[in-house]
N, C-alpha and C positions, 0 to 999 in steps of 0.2 A: 300280678305283680312284680312275682318278679321273675319271670319272663322279660312283661313288657320292661321294665326298669334293665335287661336287658342285648332287649336284643337295639331297644336306646340309641345304650352304652358304646353295645361293642361290632354292631353297624349305623349308629347315625343316621336313623331314622327315627322323623317327623310323626308323633304320633298323640290323635288326637280321644285323648282319653277322658270319659264323664263312667265320671264315681259319685255317688253321696257321702263315703270316711274321707272327710278334708284333707284329711292330717297324711294320710293314703298317701292319695291325690300328688298332693305341696310336698313331697317324702319326694317322690319320682320326677312333679313336672318343675320345667324351669320357667314359665308364666301359670295362672291360670285367670278365670274370669270368674268368678261368683253370679246367679240370676238368681232373683227374687222380683217375686209376678212375673215370669214370667220376660224379664228382660236381663240385663248386663247392668248389678250393678255393682260391682269392684275389678277392679279388673290391675295383676303388673303380676315382677318378676314372682316366684313362689319365696327366694327366701324375704322382698314383705312383706308380703301376702300374714306369709305363717307369724312376724312382726306384730301386724295387722291389730290394734285395741280390740275393732271390730270382732273381725275376724274371729278373734280367741275368742271372746266370751258367745260370738251369737253361732261357730261350729267347733272349734274345737278346746268348749268348755273349758277355758279360763278366760277368772275372773284381774 
């Protein structure tokens, strides 16, 4: 993950990351997409997803 973040920052390249650890993914992402039952259920900028109550409860372990 550190190498991906470094490449993204230094070279300004786009990366498609599929990651089970939502916190890790949103820490380095500009945007995030949540798949539930095989379909995109939520998508937004990463900083907004981190503040989303559903995301916090379901994926970040915050009530």
